[in-house]
C-alpha positions in Angstrom: 16.8 87.9 133.1 19.2 90.1 132.2 22.6 89.1 132.8 25.6 91.6 132.2 28.2 89.6 133.2 29.2 86.2 134.3 32.3 83.7 134.6 33.3 81.0 133.0 35.6 79.0 135.1 37.4 75.8 132.6 37.0 78.2 129.6 39.6 76.5 127.7 38.4 72.9 127.4 35.6 71.4 125.7 32.4 71.9 127.3 33.6 75.5 128.8 35.1 77.2 125.5 31.8 76.0 123.8 29.5 78.1 127.0 32.0 81.1 126.2 30.6 81.0 122.9 26.8 80.5 123.8 27.2 83.8 126.1 28.5 85.4 122.7 25.9 84.2 120.8 23.9 86.2 123.1 25.5 89.1 123.6 26.1 88.4 127.0 29.7 89.3 128.4 32.1 86.7 129.9 34.9 87.0 131.9 37.0 83.4 131.1 39.3 82.3 133.4 41.7 79.2 133.2 45.1 78.6 134.1 46.6 78.7 130.7 46.3 82.8 129.3 47.6 81.3 126.3 45.5 78.8 125.0 42.8 81.8 126.3 43.8 84.5 124.1 43.7 82.2 120.9 40.5 81.2 121.7 38.8 84.5 122.7 41.6 87.0 122.5 39.8 88.5 119.8 36.4 89.4 121.3 36.2 92.4 123.5 32.9 91.1 125.0 34.9 88.3 126.5 38.1 89.4 129.9 40.3 86.9 129.2 41.5 85.7 133.3 44.4 83.6 134.2 44.1 81.7 137.7 43.5 78.9 139.6 40.5 77.5 140.6 42.2 75.3 143.4 43.1 79.5 145.1 40.2 81.4 146.5 41.7 84.9 145.7 41.9 83.7 142.0 38.3 83.1 141.9 37.1 85.9 144.5 39.0 87.9 142.5 37.5 86.5 139.2 33.6 86.3 139.9 33.9 90.2 140.8 30.3 91.4 139.4 29.0 88.5 137.7 25.8 87.7 138.3 26.8 83.7 137.4 30.0 81.3 138.0 29.3 78.9 135.4 31.3 75.7 136.8 32.7 73.8 133.4 36.2 72.4 135.1 37.6 69.3 135.0 40.3 67.6 136.2 42.4 64.6 135.5 40.8 61.5 136.5 44.1 60.5 139.3 44.0 64.1 140.9 40.1 63.9 141.2 40.4 63.1 145.1 42.5 65.8 145.6 40.8 68.9 143.7 36.9 68.7 143.0 35.9 69.0 146.5 37.8 72.0 147.1 37.2 73.9 143.9 33.7 73.5 144.8 33.6 74.8 148.5 36.0 77.9 147.2 33.3 78.0 144.5 30.8 78.7 146.7 32.9 81.2 149.2 33.0 82.7 146.0 30.2 83.3 144.8 28.6 84.2 148.3 31.3 86.7 148.5 30.4 88.2 145.3 26.2 87.4 145.5 26.6 85.1 142.2 24.7 82.1 141.3 26.3 78.8 140.3 25.9 76.6 137.2 27.4 73.4 137.5 28.0 71.2 134.6 27.6 67.9 136.5 28.4 64.2 134.6 26.0 61.2 134.8 28.3 59.3 138.0 26.5 60.3 140.6 23.6 58.7 139.4 25.2 55.0 139.5 23.4 52.2 138.5 20.5 53.0 137.8 17.6 50.0 136.1 17.7 50.0 132.3 15.5 52.8 131.4 15.8 56.6 130.8 17.2 58.0 134.2 14.6 61.5 135.3 15.9 64.0 137.0 13.8 62.0 140.7 15.8 59.2 139.7 17.6 58.0 143.0 21.3 58.7 143.2 23.3 55.9 144.7 26.5 56.3 143.7 29.2 53.8 144.0 32.2 54.6 142.4 34.8 56.6 144.2 34.1 59.1 141.5 30.9 59.1 141.6 30.9 59.7 145.4 33.0 62.7 144.7 30.5 64.3 142.2 27.1 63.3 144.5 29.0 65.8 147.5 30.2 68.7 145.0 26.1 68.2 144.0 25.8 68.2 148.4 28.2 70.7 149.2 26.2 73.1 146.5 22.4 72.5 147.6 23.3 73.0 151.1 25.2 76.2 150.5 23.2 79.8 150.5 23.6 80.0 146.6 21.1 79.7 143.8 22.4 76.8 142.2 21.9 74.4 139.0 23.2 71.2 138.5 23.0 70.2 134.8 23.7 66.5 134.2 24.8 65.8 131.2 26.4 62.8 129.2 29.9 61.6 127.7 30.7 64.4 125.7 31.9 65.3 122.6 33.0 67.9 120.1 35.7 70.9 119.6 38.9 70.9 122.1 37.1 68.0 123.7 40.6 66.4 124.1 39.9 64.9 127.7 36.3 62.4 126.5 36.1 58.7 125.8 35.4 59.4 122.7 38.5 62.0 121.4 41.3 58.9 121.1 38.7 57.3 118.9 38.1 60.9 117.1 41.6 61.0 116.6 42.9 58.3 115.6 40.0 58.2 112.3 41.0 61.7 111.7 44.5 60.3 111.0 43.3 57.6 109.0 44.7 54.9 111.5 43.7 51.6 113.4 41.2 53.4 116.3 40.4 51.8 119.9 36.6 52.2 121.4 36.0 51.9 124.7 33.5 49.4 125.4 31.1 46.8 123.5 30.5 48.1 120.2 27.0 46.8 119.9 26.0 48.6 123.2 23.7 52.5 122.4 25.6 55.1 124.9 24.7 58.7 124.6 27.6 61.3 123.3 26.1 64.6 123.1 28.1 67.3 121.1 29.6 70.2 123.1 27.4 72.7 121.2 24.0 71.3 122.3 25.2 70.9 125.9 26.1 74.4 125.9 23.1 75.7 124.4 21.1 74.1 126.4 22.7 75.2 129.5 22.9 78.3 129.0 19.1 78.5 127.9 18.5 77.4 132.3 21.3 79.2 133.6 19.4 82.6 131.9 16.2 82.1 133.5 15.1 82.7 137.2 12.8 79.2 137.8 15.2 77.1 136.6 17.8 77.4 140.0 18.1 75.2 143.2 16.9 72.3 141.2 18.5 68.8 138.7 18.7 68.5 135.4 19.3 66.0 132.7 20.4 67.1 129.0 20.4 63.8 127.1 22.1 64.1 123.7 20.4 63.1 120.6 20.1 59.6 121.1 22.1 56.6 121.7 24.5 55.1 119.3 26.1 51.9 119.2 30.1 52.1 118.5 29.1 50.1 115.1 26.6 53.2 114.5 29.7 55.6 114.9 31.7 53.5 113.0 29.0 53.8 109.8 29.4 57.3 110.2 32.9 57.2 110.0 32.9 55.2 106.6 30.2 57.6 105.4 31.8 60.8 106.5 35.1 60.4 106.0 35.8 56.5 103.9 37.3 55.6 107.3 38.1 51.2 105.9 40.3 50.9 109.3 38.4 48.1 111.3 37.1 49.9 115.2 38.6 47.8 118.3 36.0 47.5 121.3 38.8 48.0 124.1 37.6 45.9 126.8 36.9 46.1 131.0 40.1 43.9 131.3 42.2 45.8 128.9 41.8 48.8 130.9 43.0 47.3 133.8 45.7 45.9 132.3 47.1 49.0 131.1 46.3 51.1 134.0 49.2 49.1 135.5 50.6 51.5 132.8 48.8 54.5 133.3 47.6 56.2 136.2 44.1 57.4 133.8 43.5 54.2 132.7 43.6 53.0 136.5 40.8 55.2 137.8 38.5 54.5 134.5 38.7 50.6 134.9 35.2 52.0 137.6 33.5 53.8 135.5 33.5 50.8 132.4 30.2 49.5 134.1 28.7 52.3 132.4 29.8 51.0 128.9 27.8 47.6 129.6 24.9 48.6 131.7 24.6 52.3 130.1 22.4 55.8 131.6 20.6 57.6 129.3 18.9 60.3 130.6 15.3 61.6 130.4 15.2 65.0 128.4 11.5 65.6 129.4 11.2 67.8 131.8 13.8 69.9 129.9 11.6 69.6 127.3 8.3 70.1 129.0 9.4 73.1 130.8 12.1 74.8 128.4 10.9 73.4 125.1 12.4 71.6 122.2 16.2 70.6 123.4 19.2 71.7 121.0 20.4 67.7 118.9 23.1 68.3 116.0 23.2 64.7 114.4 25.5 62.9 115.1 26.6 63.0 111.2 27.5 66.8 111.5 28.7 66.9 115.3 31.7 64.4 114.1 32.2 65.6 111.3 32.6 69.2 112.8 35.0 67.7 115.7 36.9 65.2 113.1 37.2 68.3 111.4 38.8 70.4 113.6 41.0 67.8 115.1 42.3 67.7 111.5 42.8 71.7 111.8 44.6 71.1 115.2 46.9 67.8 113.9 
């Protein structure tokens, strides 16, 4: 498919910036949209194939104007948990209007919340989505709005992310303290295997799906390399960084207590079920249709992320 130009909304974030870099690897011209123009210029200013646009995804006109002449709008926007109720639905509605007006497709970076609780086996795209959390229901509504629109859409589910610039992730706080050689907390059970997807792998797989014609109007899962436990991460920190501090597990109870003081922690409580009964994605559909999933080893991905944190401290 000949893509001339695309828009990446949320281009300054962890997955958004990874998508921009992946698109540029393929010589696709990008309009990079986010609120912070300085941040965008710092990331992409030297690349003539990237046009930096400062704008607000909650402003309909900003989105319509930024997406003029693009083939695809990549939705990589994240909002702070406490603002989800007021932001995500208006944002997706604005995006649909902008796509309709400019005859563009939409590729949504989705998480696993809409799947709700699932039996403990690999979750395929056919799994029945019955979200039981407020945030899961919001994500499910976003998917429904896309499916019911007249726009060709791609819904791509990714597990928890980590990587350079992925600051709003569960693993970021852990990695930040490892980088500083301080005692680190780990949210959830240290023995439970969970998926953490490297942003560069997520971006590669997403762009691969987006440039094809036969992938739209369906859901796709992009799993991580394999589930990994907190204790296994600890071994990598010891090996990579000679990190000797203990990793401390933060329980649901502790998160609930911290929620009294922190709106973010208060909002995190309902998602703690994912640390107890993780949703592990099946990548079979992708691999049988597209080919091998991009899989950076945890060792390499964590190394690159910690190096980025060290450079930005």
